[in-house]
C-alpha positions in Angstrom: 7.3 29.4 26.4 5.2 31.1 23.7 3.0 33.0 26.2 3.2 36.6 27.5 1.6 37.9 30.7 -1.2 40.4 30.0 -2.3 43.1 32.4 -6.0 43.5 33.3 -6.0 47.1 32.0 -4.9 46.1 28.5 -7.6 45.9 25.8 -8.7 42.5 24.5 -6.7 41.4 21.4 -6.6 38.5 19.0 -4.5 35.8 20.5 -5.6 36.5 24.1 -6.1 33.3 26.1 -9.1 32.9 28.5 -9.5 30.0 30.9 -12.8 28.7 32.3 -15.2 30.4 29.9 -18.7 28.9 29.5 -19.5 27.0 26.4 -23.2 26.5 25.8 -24.5 23.2 24.6 -27.6 23.8 22.4 -30.0 21.2 21.0 -32.7 22.1 18.4 -34.7 19.0 19.2 -34.7 19.3 23.0 -35.2 22.8 24.5 -36.1 23.2 28.2 -38.2 26.4 28.2 -38.8 28.5 31.3 -42.2 30.3 31.2 -42.9 33.7 32.8 -44.7 32.1 35.7 -41.7 29.9 36.4 -43.1 26.8 34.8 -40.8 24.6 32.8 -41.5 22.4 29.8 -39.5 20.6 27.1 -40.1 21.0 23.4 -38.2 21.6 20.2 -36.9 24.9 18.9 -39.4 25.3 16.1 -42.3 25.2 18.6 -41.1 28.2 20.6 -39.0 30.3 18.3 -42.0 32.3 17.1 -45.0 33.9 18.8 -48.7 33.3 17.9 -48.4 35.9 15.1 -45.4 34.2 13.6 -42.8 36.8 14.8 -39.5 35.8 16.2 -39.3 36.0 19.9 -36.7 35.6 22.7 -37.0 32.4 24.7 -35.8 31.8 28.3 -34.4 28.3 28.5 -32.3 26.1 30.7 -29.1 25.2 28.8 -26.1 23.1 29.9 -22.8 24.9 30.3 -19.3 23.6 30.6 -16.1 25.5 31.3 -13.6 25.6 28.4 -10.3 27.4 27.6 -10.5 29.6 24.5 -8.5 32.0 22.4 -9.7 35.3 20.9 -10.0 35.1 17.0 -11.8 38.5 16.5 -9.7 41.2 14.8 -8.3 43.7 17.3 -10.7 46.4 16.1 -13.7 44.2 16.7 -12.3 42.9 20.0 -12.0 46.5 21.2 -15.4 47.8 20.1 -17.8 45.1 18.9 -20.7 43.9 21.1 -19.5 40.3 20.9 -16.0 38.7 20.8 -15.4 35.4 18.9 -13.1 32.8 20.4 -12.0 29.3 19.4 -11.9 26.5 22.0 -8.6 25.1 23.2 -8.6 21.4 23.7 -6.1 18.7 24.8 -3.9 17.7 21.9 -4.5 14.0 22.7 -8.2 14.7 22.1 -7.5 16.5 18.8 -5.3 13.7 17.5 -5.9 10.6 19.7 -2.9 8.6 18.3 -0.6 11.3 19.6 -0.7 9.7 23.1 1.8 7.1 21.9 4.1 9.4 19.9 7.9 9.4 20.6 9.8 12.6 20.9 11.1 12.0 17.4 7.5 11.7 16.1 6.5 14.8 18.0 9.3 16.8 16.5 8.4 15.6 13.0 4.6 16.2 13.3 4.8 19.5 15.0 7.1 21.0 12.4 4.7 19.8 9.7 1.5 20.7 11.7 1.7 24.4 10.6 0.8 23.4 7.0 -0.6 19.9 7.2 -3.4 20.3 9.8 -5.2 23.5 9.1 -7.9 23.0 11.7 -5.5 22.9 14.6 -3.0 25.3 16.1 -0.5 23.7 18.5 0.0 25.2 22.0 2.8 23.8 24.1 2.7 23.4 27.9 3.3 26.6 29.8 2.8 28.4 33.1 -0.9 29.0 32.5 -3.2 27.2 34.9 -4.3 24.0 33.2 -1.7 24.1 30.5 0.6 21.4 31.9 -0.1 19.3 28.8 0.1 19.9 25.1 -3.0 21.6 23.7 -4.4 22.8 20.4 -6.8 25.5 19.2 -9.7 23.8 17.4 -10.7 26.3 14.7 -13.9 24.3 14.0 -15.3 25.2 17.5 -16.2 28.9 17.7 -18.0 30.5 20.7 -19.1 34.1 21.2 -19.4 36.1 24.4 -20.3 39.7 25.2 -17.2 41.9 25.0 -18.2 43.8 28.1 -18.4 40.5 30.1 -14.9 39.5 29.0 -13.7 42.9 30.2 -15.5 42.6 33.5 -14.1 39.1 34.1 -10.6 40.1 33.1 -9.2 37.7 35.7 -10.2 34.8 33.3 -7.7 36.1 30.8 -4.5 34.3 31.7 -2.0 35.2 28.9 -1.6 36.1 25.2 0.5 34.6 22.5 3.9 36.2 22.1 4.9 37.9 18.8 6.4 34.9 17.1 3.4 32.6 18.0 0.9 35.3 17.3 2.1 35.9 13.7 1.8 32.2 13.0 -1.6 32.0 14.7 -2.9 34.9 12.7 -1.8 33.4 9.4 -3.0 29.9 10.2 -6.4 31.3 11.3 -6.8 33.2 8.0 -5.8 30.1 6.0 -8.4 28.0 7.8 -11.3 30.4 7.1 -10.1 31.3 3.7 -9.6 27.7 2.4 -11.6 26.6 -0.6 -12.6 23.0 -0.8 -12.1 21.5 -4.2 -11.5 18.2 -5.9 -7.9 18.1 -7.0 -8.6 15.9 -10.1 -11.0 18.5 -11.8 -8.4 19.8 -14.3 -7.4 16.3 -15.5 -8.4 15.2 -19.0 -10.0 11.7 -19.6 -6.7 9.8 -19.9 -5.1 11.6 -16.9 -8.2 11.0 -14.8 -8.1 7.2 -15.6 -4.5 7.0 -14.4 -5.3 9.1 -11.3 -8.1 6.8 -10.2 -5.9 3.7 -10.6 -4.1 4.7 -7.4 -7.2 5.7 -5.4 -8.7 3.4 -2.8 -12.2 5.0 -3.0 -14.6 5.6 -5.9 -14.1 9.0 -7.5 -16.9 10.6 -9.6 -15.5 12.1 -12.9 -16.6 15.4 -14.3 -18.4 15.5 -17.6 -15.2 16.3 -19.5 -13.5 13.2 -18.0 -16.1 10.6 -19.0 
C-alpha cells in the first residue's frame, strides 16, 4: 500500500523498515554484571559505572532483549556513514490508542485523516505485505533505539521495506515536527481579564503568570 520493496544492495535510508530488531531493556537500579572470571552479581548502575579511581568504565552485563519492528529516523547522510543509526519502534495501533479497537470504519476515516496534525507522537502505518504487518500499526516517536550501522548492513535481510515517496514525505515532515515542537502554556499572552475568562472553562487548576494576577 505505502511500502516499496528495497534491495539488499541499496544503502540504508530514512524511512527504511526493519523487522525483528533487538530492543534492550535497561534498569539503573538492577544491573546484572558479568565479571571477568565469569562470576555474576546484581547491583545498581552507580556502583559499577566507575572504577576504583573514579574513571568511567565499560561494564559487561546481562540485559533482557525483545524483538521489535522499527523505522530509520536518521538523516540519509548519517544512515550512510555514521557509526550508529537511530530508529523508532513500530507498535500495534491498538496499543498506541487502546480505544481504537472499537472504532467503526467511519471513525477510522475521521481519525486517520486528522492524525497527521492531531497526534504528533504517532505516524500511522496501514497493513501491508510486510511480515507481521497484517494489522494497523504506528511509529512511536517517543521510543528511539540505536544500533550499529554496520550490523544493520550485515543483517540486511531484516530490512523488509521502505516508505514510498508519498508516505515518506509525510513521515519526514511529521518526524521533524515532533522533535522540533516547543511545549508552552497557551494562556501566557492573556491579560488579567482574559485569563479570568479562560480559566472559567477549564476543568483543572491553571497557575497564572505574574502579569495575570
